[in-house]
Each structure stands twice: as structure tokens, then as C-alpha cells.
DRENLUMVO-579645 format. One record per residue (C-alpha): x, y, z; chain. Coordinates in Angstrom, 1 decimal. Example, Ala and Ser with C-alpha at 12.3 -4.5 7.8 and 13.67 -1.06 7.14 Angstrom:
2
> px, py, pz, mido
> 12.3, -4.5, 7.8, A
> 13.7, -1.1, 7.1, A
This chain:
220
> px, py, pz, mido
> 88.9, 101.2, 111.5, A
> 92.1, 98.9, 112.4, A
> 92.6, 98.8, 116.2, A
> 95.8, 97.8, 118.0, A
> 95.0, 96.5, 121.5, A
> 97.8, 95.3, 123.7, A
> 99.7, 94.8, 120.2, A
> 96.7, 92.8, 118.9, A
> 95.2, 93.8, 115.6, A
> 91.5, 93.7, 115.0, A
> 89.4, 95.2, 112.3, A
> 90.2, 95.0, 108.5, A
> 93.6, 94.3, 107.3, A
> 94.6, 94.5, 103.5, A
> 96.8, 91.9, 102.0, A
> 98.9, 94.7, 100.5, A
> 99.7, 94.4, 96.6, A
> 103.4, 94.7, 95.9, A
> 104.1, 96.8, 92.8, A
> 106.9, 96.0, 90.5, A
> 108.6, 97.7, 87.7, A
> 108.6, 96.3, 84.1, A
> 112.3, 94.9, 85.0, A
> 110.5, 92.9, 87.8, A
> 112.1, 95.1, 90.7, A
> 109.8, 96.2, 93.4, A
> 108.5, 99.4, 92.8, A
> 109.3, 101.0, 96.2, A
> 107.9, 104.2, 95.9, A
> 104.3, 103.0, 94.8, A
> 104.6, 100.3, 97.7, A
> 105.1, 103.2, 100.3, A
> 102.4, 105.3, 98.9, A
> 99.9, 102.4, 98.6, A
> 100.4, 101.4, 102.3, A
> 100.2, 105.0, 103.4, A
> 96.7, 105.3, 101.5, A
> 95.5, 102.0, 103.1, A
> 96.4, 103.0, 106.7, A
> 94.7, 106.5, 105.9, A
> 91.5, 104.6, 104.9, A
> 91.6, 102.6, 108.0, A
> 93.0, 99.4, 107.2, A
> 96.0, 97.4, 108.6, A
> 98.8, 96.2, 106.5, A
> 99.1, 92.5, 106.0, A
> 102.4, 92.8, 103.9, A
> 103.9, 89.7, 102.1, A
> 101.0, 87.4, 101.9, A
> 99.6, 85.5, 98.9, A
> 98.2, 88.6, 97.2, A
> 101.5, 90.4, 98.0, A
> 103.7, 87.8, 95.7, A
> 105.4, 87.1, 98.7, A
> 106.8, 83.9, 97.2, A
> 108.4, 85.8, 94.4, A
> 110.2, 88.1, 96.8, A
> 113.6, 87.0, 98.6, A
> 114.3, 87.3, 102.3, A
> 116.4, 90.2, 101.3, A
> 113.5, 92.2, 99.6, A
> 111.0, 91.5, 102.4, A
> 113.1, 92.8, 105.1, A
> 114.1, 95.9, 102.9, A
> 110.6, 96.7, 102.1, A
> 109.9, 96.5, 105.8, A
> 112.4, 98.7, 106.9, A
> 111.5, 101.1, 104.1, A
> 108.0, 101.3, 105.6, A
> 109.3, 102.0, 108.9, A
> 111.8, 104.6, 107.7, A
> 108.6, 106.3, 105.9, A
> 107.0, 106.6, 109.3, A
> 104.4, 104.0, 108.9, A
> 103.9, 102.4, 112.5, A
> 105.0, 98.7, 112.8, A
> 102.0, 98.4, 115.3, A
> 99.8, 98.6, 111.8, A
> 101.6, 95.6, 110.4, A
> 101.1, 91.7, 110.2, A
> 104.0, 90.8, 107.8, A
> 103.8, 87.4, 106.2, A
> 107.0, 85.2, 107.3, A
> 106.0, 81.7, 106.6, A
> 108.4, 80.0, 103.9, A
> 109.4, 76.2, 103.1, A
> 112.6, 77.1, 104.7, A
> 112.8, 76.8, 108.4, A
> 115.9, 79.3, 108.6, A
> 114.2, 81.9, 106.4, A
> 111.1, 81.7, 108.5, A
> 112.9, 82.3, 111.6, A
> 114.8, 85.3, 110.1, A
> 112.0, 87.0, 108.8, A
> 109.9, 86.4, 112.1, A
> 112.7, 87.7, 114.2, A
> 113.2, 90.7, 112.0, A
> 109.3, 91.4, 112.2, A
> 109.4, 91.0, 116.0, A
> 112.4, 93.3, 116.2, A
> 110.8, 95.9, 114.1, A
> 107.7, 96.0, 116.6, A
> 105.2, 94.5, 114.3, A
> 101.7, 93.5, 115.9, A
> 102.1, 90.0, 114.7, A
> 103.2, 87.8, 111.9, A
> 101.1, 85.6, 109.5, A
> 102.8, 82.4, 109.1, A
> 101.9, 79.8, 106.2, A
> 102.9, 76.3, 106.8, A
> 105.8, 74.7, 104.9, A
> 103.9, 74.3, 101.4, A
> 106.2, 72.1, 99.1, A
> 105.6, 68.7, 100.4, A
> 102.0, 67.6, 100.7, A
> 99.9, 65.4, 103.3, A
> 102.1, 66.7, 106.2, A
> 100.9, 65.3, 109.5, A
> 99.8, 67.4, 112.4, A
> 102.7, 66.0, 114.2, A
> 105.0, 67.4, 111.4, A
> 103.1, 70.8, 111.3, A
> 103.4, 71.0, 115.1, A
> 107.2, 70.4, 115.1, A
> 107.8, 73.2, 112.3, A
> 105.8, 75.7, 114.1, A
> 107.3, 74.9, 117.6, A
> 110.6, 75.0, 116.1, A
> 110.0, 78.5, 114.7, A
> 108.7, 79.7, 117.9, A
> 111.7, 78.4, 120.0, A
> 114.3, 79.6, 117.6, A
> 112.8, 83.1, 117.5, A
> 112.8, 82.8, 121.4, A
> 110.9, 86.1, 122.0, A
> 108.0, 86.8, 124.3, A
> 106.7, 89.4, 122.0, A
> 105.9, 87.3, 119.1, A
> 102.4, 87.2, 118.2, A
> 101.7, 84.3, 115.5, A
> 98.8, 84.3, 113.4, A
> 98.5, 80.8, 111.5, A
> 97.6, 81.3, 107.9, A
> 95.3, 78.4, 106.6, A
> 94.9, 78.5, 102.9, A
> 94.9, 74.8, 101.7, A
> 93.6, 75.5, 98.4, A
> 97.3, 77.0, 97.5, A
> 99.4, 75.6, 100.1, A
> 98.0, 72.2, 100.0, A
> 98.6, 71.8, 103.6, A
> 95.5, 72.4, 105.9, A
> 95.7, 73.8, 109.4, A
> 93.4, 71.6, 111.5, A
> 91.4, 72.5, 114.7, A
> 93.3, 69.8, 116.4, A
> 96.6, 71.4, 115.5, A
> 95.6, 74.9, 116.7, A
> 94.5, 73.4, 119.9, A
> 97.8, 71.8, 120.5, A
> 99.9, 75.1, 119.3, A
> 97.6, 77.2, 121.9, A
> 98.3, 74.5, 124.7, A
> 102.2, 74.7, 124.4, A
> 102.4, 78.5, 123.4, A
> 99.4, 80.3, 124.9, A
> 100.9, 83.5, 124.8, A
> 102.5, 83.2, 121.5, A
> 99.7, 81.6, 119.2, A
> 97.5, 84.8, 118.6, A
> 95.1, 83.8, 115.7, A
> 94.2, 82.3, 112.5, A
> 93.5, 83.7, 108.9, A
> 91.1, 81.1, 107.4, A
> 91.3, 81.3, 103.8, A
> 89.8, 77.7, 103.3, A
> 86.7, 79.0, 101.6, A
> 84.6, 77.1, 103.9, A
> 82.3, 79.0, 106.2, A
> 81.7, 75.9, 108.2, A
> 85.4, 75.6, 109.0, A
> 85.8, 79.5, 109.9, A
> 82.8, 79.2, 112.1, A
> 84.3, 76.2, 113.9, A
> 87.4, 78.1, 114.5, A
> 85.5, 81.0, 116.0, A
> 83.1, 78.8, 118.0, A
> 85.9, 76.6, 119.5, A
> 88.7, 79.2, 120.2, A
> 87.5, 82.9, 120.0, A
> 86.1, 82.9, 123.7, A
> 89.8, 81.8, 124.8, A
> 91.2, 85.1, 123.0, A
> 92.3, 83.6, 119.8, A
> 91.8, 86.1, 116.8, A
> 89.9, 84.5, 113.9, A
> 90.2, 86.5, 110.8, A
> 88.2, 85.1, 107.8, A
> 89.6, 86.0, 104.3, A
> 86.7, 87.9, 103.0, A
> 84.7, 91.0, 104.3, A
> 81.5, 89.1, 102.7, A
> 81.5, 87.0, 106.1, A
> 82.1, 89.9, 108.4, A
> 78.1, 90.2, 109.1, A
> 78.2, 86.4, 110.1, A
> 81.6, 86.4, 111.9, A
> 81.6, 89.4, 114.1, A
> 78.7, 88.5, 116.0, A
> 80.0, 85.2, 117.0, A
> 83.5, 86.8, 118.0, A
> 85.5, 87.0, 115.0, A
> 88.5, 89.7, 115.2, A
> 87.9, 91.2, 111.7, A
> 88.9, 90.1, 108.2, A
> 92.2, 89.9, 106.3, A
> 90.4, 90.7, 102.9, A
> 91.2, 88.9, 99.7, A
> 90.5, 91.0, 96.6, A
> 87.2, 90.1, 94.7, A
């Protein structure tokens, strides 16, 4: 069962599939029904992640779909929208909208078009987003998915961000596919309050006793 404790999500979050019509418009009705079904079955809503075709959606579509869920009565406290893009301005806009809507957190992939970005560059990107959003309510979850982004989030980067923004950096979704990397994140950061979410429920039995917050499950 998903929990929201002081706006921090724990448990199983589903990377919500975004359904489309044959003309490639989002099927809004099915999207809402699917999100309701997930909530009824105890999952939180990681909308606009990789499995959600987030990078196929415009900023306007993401905002409209979030608003539609809220208008349908789904609680913002159950949502962790993906807000990361390769555009700083778009990322700030999506993140600010999620915070204003009352989302429990945002899941933010690093800028992913250019590869071999240094930790200094990534730190500057995340810091700029946080500063521009400028809201103490922001809970930012870093999204580490190097196989697709080509931009890994290192333990050193996480440590730097936590030190600068201890009340804002809330956790990490680790989709590295490397249990050793996930375990290192839990070992180093979980006791300090960082919520580590492996990307598969297959790791829960190993991760939860070490202090993981749950998982953001990718489909098998």
C-alpha cells in the first residue's frame, strides 16, 4: 500500500502507461480510469516517466493531463510526475506546476541529449531548476536511467546536491539495472533520510530490509 508521510511517498509506485488514440492524441478517459484503478489497488502514480511516453508529450499535454486527474478527484499527494526534460525552461515550468498542484514529489531525469556531462554540469542544471522554482515545498527525486539517458547520476553528485539542498533532494529512482549501485545508494544515503526506489519489485525483498522506500516498478 502506498503511503504519504509528510508528503513523502513510500511503497510501490506505478510508472503509469499513457494510452493514445489511433490519431496519437492522448486517450484522456482511459488515462483517468487507469490511474483510478492503480490507486484503488494500492499503487502511487509516477505519471510521465519513461513508460508513460513522457518524451512524446508536450509540456501543455503533461500539464493538461495532470489537471484532468486533479479535476477527476485523484489526490495530488499520490502523484510523482516526471518533470525532467532537456530544456531548462520546460523543466522549471513542469516542476513548478507539479509543486503548485500539491504533488508529493517530482521525478527528474537529467538533461539527456548531450552525453558525457560532468557532475559539475549536472549539479549546475539541478541547482538552477531548484533555484528557479524557488519553493520550499519541492521534493525532488533524481531519476537515474543511464541505459536510456546516457547520463548517469553518481553517488558523488547525489551527495553534493543533498549538501546544498538538504530539504529538497528527497530521493532517487535507480533504474541502472545494477543491484550493486542500488545497494550503494541505500547504504550511503537511506539512513540520512533519502528515499531510494529500485526500478523493479523483484528487488524489494533485498532492498526493503536495507532501508529502501519501496519501488517504482517498470513492467516486465
